[in-house]
N, C-alpha and C positions, 0 to 999 in steps of 0.2 A: 590620517594616513589613508591611502586608497587601497582597498582590499577587495579581491575577486574570489568568488566561491564557485566551485564546480561540484555538483551533487550527482552521485550514481545510486541506482538501486530503488528501494521501496519507499512507500509513503512515510514510514517512520523516519527514514533518512531525510526526507523532505521537511518533515516537522522539525527535526533537530537543526537542519540548516536554517529554517525560518527563525527559530529561536536564537541561533547565533547571529543572524542578520539583525534582529531587533536589539540584541545586546550590543553589537558593534556600533550600530547607529546611536544607541544611548550613551556610548562611551566617546562619541564625537568623531568616529571614523566615517569614511565615505565608501559606499559599495559601488564597484565598477564592473564592467563586462570582463569576463574571463579572457577573451581574446584580445584585450587591449592592455596598455601599460598599467602596472599596479606595484605598490610597495610590497604586497604579500599576496600569495595565492594559497587558498585553502582547498584541499581536495577531500570531500567526504565520501568514503569508499564503500563498496559493496563486495561481498564475497560469496554470494549465493551459488554461483557456478564457476567452473574454470574459465568460461568466457568472461564472466564479470571480473575476475582477477586480471585477465589480460587487458580489458578496457581500462581498469584502474592504473595499471602500469603505464599504458600509453598516455593517459592524461597527466600523470605525475611527471613523465619525461617531458611532455609538452610544457608544463609549468616551469620545470627546471631550465629548459632551453630559453623560455621567454624571460626569465628573471635570473640571470647568472649571479647577480649581486643582491637580488631581493630575497625575501623569505618564502620558502615553500613549506607549508604545514599540512600534514596528512592525518586525518582521523577516520573513524568508522570501522566497519567490520573486517575489511581486508587488512588494515593496519593492525587490528586486534589479533588476527590469526597468524599473520606473517610479518611482524615488525622489522625483522632483519632484511627481508626482501625490499620493503619500503625504504629502509635506511640506505641500502645499496644503490637505490635510484637517486640519491642525493637530497632527500628531504632534510630540512633543517630541524623540523619538529615532527615527531612521530607519536601520536596518541591513539587511543583505542576507541571503543564504542560507548564510553561513559566519560563523565567528568568534563562536559563541554565548557563550562565556565572557567575551570582551571586551565583547560586547553587554551582559551582565549587570553588568560592572564599570562601564560608562558609565551604566547605569540607576541603580545605587546612588549614583553621583556626582550625578545629577540629583535623586534623592530627598533628598540632603543639602542641595543648593543648586540649585534650578531656575533655569536661565539661558537662554541662546539655544538655538534649535533645533540639535540635533547630527545630522549626516548622515555616516554612515561606511559607504560601499558600495564594494567593490573591483570589479575586472574579473574576472568569473567565468571567462572563457575563459583567463585567465592562471594559474589555480590548478593546482598540481601536488601538493599535500600533502593527505592524508586527515585530516580533523578528528576527533580522538578524543574521544568523549563517553561518559559512563557509560551502560552498557546496563541495561535493566530494564523495569519496568512500574509501574503505579499500585499503591498499597497494596492488599493482598488479592487481587491477580491470580494466576492460575495460569500465564499465558502471558507470556513476556517477548519483546521485539523487540530483535534485535541488528543494528545497522546495520553492514554489511560492505563497502559500496561507495557511492560518490557519483559523480554526473556521467553524461553520455551523449553519444555522438558519432554517433548514428544520423540525426539531422536529418530526422525524418519531416516531411512537408509541412505538417501541421496543428499541429505542436508547437513551443512556445517554450522548452521545458525545457533543451535544451543551452545556450542563452544565459543561462538563470537559474541553472544548476548547474555549468556548465563541463565540462571533460573528465573521463574516467574516473580515479578514484582509489580504491585498495583498502586495506582493513585487512589486514595480513599474517596468514597462516594461524596462526602461533604465538599472536598476540594474540587472534584470534578464538577459538581453542581455549581460551585462558586465561579469556576472558570467559564462555564456555559452562560451564567448570568452576565459576566463581564463582557464576553464576546457579543452577546445580544445588545448590550448597552453601547458597544463600539460600532454597531451598525451592521454586523454580519447577519445574514438571514438563514444560514445553514451551518451546522457543525458536523464533522465526521469524527466519530470515535474510532481511534486507530491504535495499533500496538503491534508487537511482533506476533502475538497469539491472543487476541482479546477474548476468545472463548474461555481462557483460563483466568480472566480477571477475578480478583478476590480470593483466589486459592490461598495466597499467602496472608490474607487478612482474616481468614476464618469467616468469610461472607457466605452464609449458608445458601442463599438463593442464587449466587453467582451473577453472571452478566446481566440477566434480566432485571435484577434489582438496581444495578447501575443505570441501565437504560431508563427505567421508570423514574429514578431520581433526577437524571439530567433533563428528561422531557418535562417533568413537573417544575423544575427550577427555571426553565426558560421556555414557557409555552408558546412564545412567538417565534421560536427558532426551529427550523426543520432539523431533525436529528437523523443522521445516516450512520450505518454501521460499516466497519471495515470487514475484512475477510473473516469468516467463521468456520470453525471445525464443525462438520456436519452433525455430530451428535449433540450440539448445542440446541438444535431444533427439536423440541419436545412439544407435547400437547400443552403443557403448562406455559412454556415460553411463548407459543403462538397465541394462546388465549390472552395472556397479559400484554403481549406486544400489540395485538390487534386493537386493544382498548386505548392505545396511545395515539391521539389524533395528529401529533406532529412527528411521529416516527415514519420515516420513508420506507415503503415496502420494497426495498432493494436488498437482496440477500446474496452475498458472494460465498458460495460453499465450495471450498477446494475439493476437487474430485481426484485429479492426477491420473487415475485409470478407472475404466469401467469393467475391469476383469478382476475377479476375486483373487486369482492366483498371483497376479501382478501386485495387487494391494498388499498381500501377505509379504512378498519380497520387499516391498517398499517400507514395511513396518508401519503402515497406516493402521489406525485403530478402529476401523469400521469395515463393513463389507457393502456390496452393492444393494443388498436388501435394506440395510439400515439407512443407507444414503437415500434410497428412493422413498422411504417413509418420510424423511425430512422434506423432500420435494412435494409429496402429496399433502403433508400438513400445511405447508406454506400456501399452496393453492386452495386449500380448504378454508383457511382463515383470511386470506387477502385476495382481493380481486385483481387478477392479471399482474401479479408481482413480478419485478425484475429478479430473475434467478440466474446468476452468472457463475462461471467456474474457471478453474485452471486445469490444464491437461498436459501431461508429459507423454511424448511419443518415443518409442524405441528404448524403454527402460531395459536394463540387462535381463536377458532371458525372455523378453516379449516375443512371442511367435506371431505369425500372420493370423492365426486363428484367435489368439488372445486379443490382438488389435481389432479384429472384426467384432469380438464381443464388446470391446470398448465403444466402437462406433454405434453398435446397436443400442447400447445403454445410453449413450449421449442422445440418440434420437428419441428414445423412450422418455428421457427427462425433459426434452424440448427446451433446452437452455435459451435464454434471451440473448446471451453473448458468451463467448469463450475466449480465453487467452490460451494459446497453444504453444508449447515449447518442445523442440527436440531435446531429448535427454543430453545433458552436458556433464561429462565426467568430472567430479570434484574430488581431487586428492584429499585424503584424510577422512573420507566417508566409507562406510561398508560397501556401498554400491560400486565404488570405483574399482574394487577388487573382485567383484562378482563375475562368474563365468557367463558366457553368452552375451558379450558386449555386441550390440547391434551396429553395423557399419554406418558411417555418417550418412551415406546416400539413402540407406533404408530409413533412418530416423527422420530425415528431412522429407522423404517421399510420404511417409505416414503423416507427418505434420501437415503437409499440403492437403491431404485428403481430409484430415480432421478440420482444418480451417475451412475448407469448402463446405463441409457439412454444417459447421457452426454458422457460417454466413447464410446458408439456406434457412436454418432454423431461426436466425435473427430476423431475416426478411419476413418469414411467415408470421412471427410474433408482432413485428412492427405493423404489418398490414392489418393485423387484428385490432390495432389501436385506432384505426381510422373511424371517424364519426364520434369518438369520445371527446369530452371536454376535460383537459388536464391542467392542473396548476403548474406553471413553469416559472422557475427562478432564472431570470435572464442575466447573462454574464458578460457577453461581449458582442460586438458587431463584426461580422465577417462576410465578405462577399456581398455586401449590400443588404444582408438580413441579420437580424438579432438572433442569437442562439442561447439556449440555456437547457436545463435539465428538468424533466418531470420527476415526481417522487420515485418512480421506478428506475431512474437514471437514464431513461431514454432521452437522447438528444433531440431537441425540438427547435426548429427554425421558423421565424415569422417576420413579417414586415412591422416596422414601428420606428419610433423616434425616442432616443435617450431612454432606453429601457433598462440600463444597467442597474442591477440589484433590486429590480422590481419583481414581485411575485404576482403573476397575472394568469388569468384563465385563457386557454387556447383551444379552439375547436380544431381537431386534427382532421386534415383533408387529404393527406397523401404521404408518400414515402419517397425520399430521394437518397439513394445510397444507403448509409447506415443511420440516417436521421429522419425524423418525422417532420412534416411541414404542416402549417396551420395558420389560422387567423385569430388574432387577439380579440377576445370577446368582452373582457372586463377585468376588474381587480378581484 
């Protein structure tokens, strides 16, 4: 059968889609483009914001219109939190954010004999087991994503994800190490350890050392594989974490520390578990233990109650941290979260205007950091040819472009000579 998949949302959703793709191919199905004809359309949904929900509804309608007689199957976080809404859009199969293999079993049953609408959504908060899915990436990729954790119990005021994903569940270290060895044997050169909240890895396993013990185990299991970390809770970065991480030669010095706001009052309203002092300690530690690390972040503008003075504090803190890149999002009201009912909702124009200012500052900081990389020789894992140049990423996750021939999946040294836009340019000097 021809099956098309559309994925919305985070890297975990991407990992789970890739696992479903591998499974479907193994069962003899063909994967086709979502905008073309297919026997079934799968929509893997996201629900992190109200805007995300709207995007999901639009894609589901698109699939239903494209395949009036075919099967439309919807899974993921939006389907988990509002299965009735998904059902009203005409989905034949509604599943949640777990049970991916069972979801595919039911999809195959509907392909054989389409019948009544099937809804199979569990209670996310009751989950206790980590769902094991095959790790990997799309064909021809250099980088694989390995899901090592699911769930979150932080309950930030703006976030619905704990209700969509449930409590923390972890992939045991031995299994993660085995997956890393397998990926290296398959030819991947880099693996990204990802999850909903990987800083909580091991909490359910009683792993005393937490995330750093997992990182050490994976790095040791596949010494020829570059290891990169997904988004981290800032308090993960301690002196012990940095000392042990800096001793790992194949760990990429790229650390994404979610900030969300640089104002302590706003952080309290968000129910974040740190203040700016603790956050800045993490930034200082990383720069003490790693040479010119990539330190990236997320920022929300216009959170309820945010004044112009508080936003100014955020901009000043961002400049102090000197991030190498930022993702900036105007606050999106998400029904079902405490923040949705908070007083002081900032008008859309105000949120977007602040986002533009934050983006401009982030771009200036990124440019300054990139210019500081000129003259260095960086190891670059090349991924694809684009615009006549090969491009890939340095360990810091800086994008690097250089001339060459057939560089796919090669790890080569590049002398950095300049900056073009948000990328470094250079000359390949050797392996």
